[in-house]
C-alpha positions in Angstrom: -7.1 13.1 -55.6 -7.4 9.4 -55.7 -10.3 8.0 -53.6 -7.9 5.4 -52.2 -5.5 8.2 -50.9 -5.7 9.3 -47.3 -3.5 12.0 -45.7 -3.8 9.8 -42.5 -1.5 7.3 -44.2 1.1 9.9 -44.2 1.0 10.4 -40.5 3.3 8.4 -38.1 1.7 5.2 -36.7 1.1 6.6 -33.4 -0.7 9.7 -34.7 -2.8 7.6 -37.1 -4.5 5.9 -34.2 -5.1 9.1 -32.1 -8.4 10.9 -31.5 -8.2 14.6 -30.8 -8.5 15.6 -27.1 -12.2 16.8 -26.5 -12.4 19.8 -24.3 -15.5 20.9 -22.4 -18.1 22.5 -24.6 -17.7 26.2 -24.7 -20.6 28.5 -23.6 -20.8 30.2 -26.9 -21.2 26.9 -28.7 -24.0 25.8 -26.4 -25.8 29.0 -26.8 -25.4 29.0 -30.6 -26.5 25.4 -31.1 -29.2 25.0 -28.5 -30.6 28.5 -28.4 -29.9 28.6 -24.6 -29.2 31.9 -22.9 -27.3 32.6 -19.7 -25.8 29.1 -19.6 -23.3 28.0 -17.0 -20.2 26.0 -17.5 -19.2 23.5 -14.9 -17.2 21.3 -17.2 -13.5 22.3 -17.3 -12.4 22.7 -13.6 -11.8 26.4 -13.9 -11.8 28.8 -11.0 -15.2 30.4 -10.8 -13.7 33.5 -9.1 -11.5 34.0 -12.0 -7.9 35.3 -11.8 -6.5 37.7 -9.2 -7.4 41.3 -9.9 -3.7 42.1 -9.3 -2.7 39.6 -12.0 -5.2 41.1 -14.4 -3.9 44.6 -13.8 -0.3 43.4 -14.3 -1.3 41.8 -17.7 -2.9 45.0 -18.8 0.2 46.8 -18.0 2.2 44.9 -20.6 -0.4 44.9 -23.4 1.7 47.6 -25.2 4.7 45.2 -25.4 3.0 42.4 -27.4 4.7 43.5 -30.6 7.9 42.1 -29.2 8.8 38.5 -28.3 8.6 37.6 -24.7 11.6 36.7 -22.6 12.4 33.1 -24.0 13.9 32.1 -20.7 11.0 33.5 -18.6 13.4 34.9 -16.0 10.9 36.9 -14.0 8.3 34.1 -13.7 11.1 31.6 -12.9 12.4 33.9 -10.2 8.9 34.2 -8.7 8.3 30.4 -8.7 11.8 29.9 -7.1 11.0 32.4 -4.4 7.6 30.9 -3.8 8.7 27.4 -3.5 12.3 27.7 -2.4 13.7 25.9 -5.4 16.7 26.3 -7.7 15.7 28.5 -10.8 17.8 26.0 -12.9 15.3 23.3 -12.2 12.3 25.1 -13.6 10.8 24.4 -17.0 8.0 26.7 -18.2 5.1 25.4 -20.4 2.1 26.5 -22.3 0.0 25.0 -19.6 1.1 21.9 -17.8 -0.2 19.9 -20.9 2.7 21.4 -22.8 5.1 20.3 -20.0 3.8 16.8 -20.2 4.4 16.6 -24.0 7.9 18.0 -23.5 8.7 15.2 -21.0 7.4 12.6 -23.4 9.4 14.1 -26.4 12.5 14.2 -24.2 12.3 10.7 -22.7 10.1 8.5 -24.8 10.5 6.9 -28.2 9.2 3.8 -30.1 10.2 0.7 -28.2 10.0 2.3 -24.8 7.0 2.4 -22.4 5.2 4.8 -20.0 3.1 3.6 -17.2 0.0 5.2 -15.7 -3.3 4.3 -14.0 -6.7 3.5 -15.4 -9.0 6.6 -15.2 -5.9 8.9 -15.2 -5.6 12.2 -17.2 -6.1 11.6 -20.9 -3.0 13.5 -22.0 -0.6 10.8 -20.6 -2.0 8.4 -23.2 -2.1 11.0 -26.0 1.6 12.1 -25.6 2.8 8.5 -25.3 0.9 7.3 -28.4 1.9 10.4 -30.5 5.6 9.7 -29.8 5.1 6.1 -30.8 5.9 4.6 -27.4 3.8 2.0 -25.6 1.4 2.8 -22.7 1.0 0.3 -19.9 -2.3 1.1 -18.2 -2.6 -0.2 -14.7 -6.1 -1.1 -13.4 -7.2 1.3 -10.6 -7.9 0.2 -7.1 -11.2 -1.7 -6.7 -11.6 -0.5 -3.1 -10.1 -3.6 -1.4 -6.5 -2.3 -1.2 -7.1 1.5 -1.4 -9.7 4.1 -2.4 -11.9 2.8 -5.2 -10.8 4.4 -8.6 -7.5 5.4 -7.1 -4.0 4.6 -8.3 -2.7 1.2 -7.5 1.0 2.0 -6.8 2.0 -1.7 -6.3 0.4 -2.6 -9.6 2.2 0.3 -11.3 5.6 -1.1 -9.8 4.7 -4.5 -11.1 4.1 -3.1 -14.5 7.7 -1.8 -14.8 10.0 -3.5 -17.3 13.4 -2.8 -18.8 11.5 -0.7 -21.4 9.8 1.5 -18.9 11.2 5.1 -19.1 8.3 7.4 -17.7 5.6 6.8 -15.1 2.8 9.4 -14.8 1.0 9.9 -11.5 -1.7 12.5 -11.0 -2.2 13.6 -7.4 -5.0 14.5 -7.1 -6.2 12.6 -10.2 -8.4 14.0 -12.8 -11.3 13.1 -13.4 -11.7 11.0 -10.2 -10.4 13.4 -7.6 -8.7 10.6 -5.8 -5.3 11.2 -4.0 -2.3 9.5 -2.6 -1.0 9.9 0.9 2.5 11.0 1.8 3.8 7.7 3.2 2.5 5.5 0.4 3.9 7.8 -2.4 7.3 8.3 -0.7 7.6 4.5 -0.3 6.7 4.2 -4.0 9.4 6.7 -5.0 12.0 4.8 -3.0 11.3 1.6 -5.0 11.4 3.2 -8.5 14.7 2.6 -10.4 16.6 5.7 -11.1 16.5 5.3 -14.8 12.7 5.7 -14.8 11.3 9.3 -14.8 8.5 9.8 -12.2 6.1 12.6 -13.3 4.0 13.7 -10.4 1.2 15.8 -11.9 -0.1 18.2 -9.2 -2.4 20.4 -11.3 -4.9 20.6 -8.3 -2.4 20.7 -5.4 -3.5 24.2 -4.1 -7.0 22.7 -3.4 -5.9 19.9 -1.2 -6.2 20.4 2.6 -5.8 16.9 3.9 -3.1 16.6 6.5 -1.6 13.4 5.0 -1.2 15.0 1.5 2.5 15.2 0.7 4.6 18.3 0.3 6.5 17.0 -2.6 9.0 19.7 -3.2 11.5 18.5 -0.6 11.6 15.2 -2.5 13.2 16.9 -5.4 16.6 16.7 -3.6 16.2 13.0 -2.7 14.8 11.7 -6.0 16.6 13.3 -8.9 14.4 11.2 -11.3 11.3 13.1 -10.0 9.5 15.8 -12.1 6.7 17.8 -10.5 4.2 19.5 -12.9 1.9 22.3 -11.9 -0.4 24.8 -13.6 -1.8 28.3 -13.2 -5.0 27.2 -15.0 -6.9 25.9 -11.9 -6.7 27.6 -8.5 -5.0 30.6 -10.0 -7.7 31.2 -12.6 -5.5 31.7 -15.6 -6.7 28.9 -17.9 -7.2 31.2 -20.8 -3.6 32.4 -20.8 -2.0 28.8 -20.8 0.9 28.7 -18.4 2.3 26.0 -16.3 5.7 24.7 -15.1 7.8 21.7 -14.1 10.1 21.5 -11.1 13.0 19.0 -11.3 16.7 18.3 -10.9 18.6 21.0 -12.9 20.0 18.2 -15.2 16.5 17.0 -16.0 15.3 20.6 -16.6 18.3 21.0 -19.0 17.1 18.1 -21.0 13.5 19.4 -21.0 14.5 22.9 -22.1 16.4 21.4 -25.1 13.1 20.4 -26.7 10.8 23.1 -25.3 9.7 25.4 -28.0 11.1 28.9 -27.9 8.8 31.6 -26.5 6.2 28.9 -25.5 4.7 31.1 -22.9 3.5 34.6 -23.9 4.2 37.8 -22.1 0.7 38.3 -20.7 0.7 34.9 -19.3 4.1 35.2 -17.6 3.4 38.6 -16.2 0.0 37.6 -14.8 1.3 34.3 -13.4 4.2 36.0 -11.6 1.7 38.3 -9.8 -0.9 35.6 -9.2 1.5 33.5 -7.4 2.0 36.1 -4.8 -1.6 37.1 -4.3 -2.3 34.7 -1.4 -5.5 36.5 -0.4 -7.1 35.7 -3.7 -5.9 32.1 -3.5 -7.4 31.7 0.0 -10.7 33.2 -1.2 -10.7 30.6 -4.1 -10.1 27.8 -1.7 -12.8 28.9 0.7 -15.3 29.1 -2.1 -14.2 25.6 -3.2 -14.7 24.1 0.2 -18.2 25.6 0.5 -19.1 24.4 -3.0 -17.9 20.9 -2.2 -20.2 20.8 0.8 -23.1 22.2 -1.2 -22.7 19.5 -3.8 -22.1 16.6 -1.4 -25.3 17.6 0.5 -27.3 17.7 -2.7 -25.9 14.3 -4.0 -26.7 12.6 -0.7 -30.3 14.0 -1.0 -30.6 12.8 -4.6 -29.3 9.4 -3.6 -26.3 9.6 -6.1 -23.0 8.0 -5.6 -19.9 10.0 -6.1 -16.1 9.6 -5.9 -14.8 11.5 -2.8 -12.6 14.3 -4.3 -9.9 16.7 -3.0 -9.9 18.8 -6.2 -12.4 21.5 -7.4 -14.7 18.9 -9.0 -16.8 15.8 -8.3 -17.2 12.7 -10.4 -20.8 11.7 -10.0 -22.4 8.3 -10.8 -25.8 9.1 -12.2 -26.9 5.4 -12.2 -27.4 5.2 -16.0 -25.5 6.0 -19.1 -24.4 9.6 -18.5 -24.4 10.8 -22.1 -28.1 11.2 -22.1 -28.0 13.0 -18.8 -25.3 15.3 -20.1 -27.4 16.1 -23.1 -30.4 16.8 -21.1 -28.5 19.2 -18.9 -27.3 21.1 -22.0 -30.9 21.9 -22.7 -31.2 23.3 -19.2 -28.2 25.5 -19.9 -25.8 23.6 -17.7 -22.5 22.3 -19.1 -20.8 19.5 -17.2 -18.3 16.8 -18.5 -19.2 13.2 -19.5 -16.2 10.9 -18.8 -16.9 7.7 -20.8 -13.6 8.1 -22.5 -12.0 7.7 -19.1 -13.8 4.3 -18.6 -16.6 5.8 -16.5 -19.6 5.7 -18.7 -22.2 6.4 -15.9 -20.3 9.3 -14.4 -20.4 13.0 -15.0 -17.5 15.2 -13.8 -18.9 18.4 -12.3 -16.8 21.5 -11.5 -17.6 23.3 -8.3 -18.9 26.7 -9.3 -20.2 29.8 -7.6 -22.9 29.2 -5.0 -25.7 30.3 -7.3 -24.2 28.3 -10.2 -24.1 25.2 -8.1 -27.7 25.8 -7.0 -28.9 26.1 -10.6 -26.9 22.9 -11.7 -28.3 20.9 -8.8 -31.9 22.0 -9.7 -31.3 21.1 -13.3 -29.9 17.7 -12.3 -32.8 17.0 -10.0 -35.2 17.9 -12.9 -33.3 15.8 -15.5 -33.2 12.7 -13.3 -36.9 13.0 -12.5 
């Protein structure tokens, strides 16, 4: 093979400039590379309680069926979602996690010459799917604290970024990795001003964790704003991250478009079965939320004691300013057997995103952070 040849030259221009998404370090990798035992992972915003026991039992019940393809239409899961949220089954699109749904949306509505709009510090997948398609990303600076919560979405700035080339706008509510959120009135006013030819993707991966009274119930908006798509996941509060299942809610005509490019059998039988049951196990969800609230208080109290600034969050994580380049703090925590998430790639080089864990996991991580910071 010629030394001048590169397979990268064969890729599309958008893909040539991409860097692979970097997930949180797995426990097995940390223990293998660092010789650490009994490590804890607070890096990927997973539910520390795990999935509903009823969902696990349901998944075990269909193990014997894995030689056959799952229902490509996902009827039972769609029916469960429709019943839970009071929506039309025709407006549901299933995904291999909500990341899959975000990519489906990009493939359906973006192409070279068109644009997507999203906020600074927003979820990395918006940029990835836009660039992979060959479309252009318009990244709007986040609020500086003068007009809204610092690091939060600037909705007026996003509206100002629209052009005749804008086709999709991505809004995370709450946002990952900052944990910031948008109130009902401001988001509704934004939707009323968005032209109907622009698809609004409201990414609500952490919606179950939010308890604020002014947080919007977005589902009734689907009938008012046919250009609105809601994306949700079973990976966070429902504890099914390893099974990869998410969904979108939209106008049936929009869902029809999305399902034209959705890969067949993109959600496996274990995932669909477990998700259908998890959705109905309200007791397990309530226990998860209660643990999250106590973990949030545990961490906030510790950060105040340590004198560390943090971004107020309504998710199951906190983005913490460690007052110095966070990469070295992250590395030191690894040696203590604690995995968190550096977020320099989100434009926050001094911050670590820390998932709220079990009480004893939080205690251990706080002790390690205190030691590392000296």
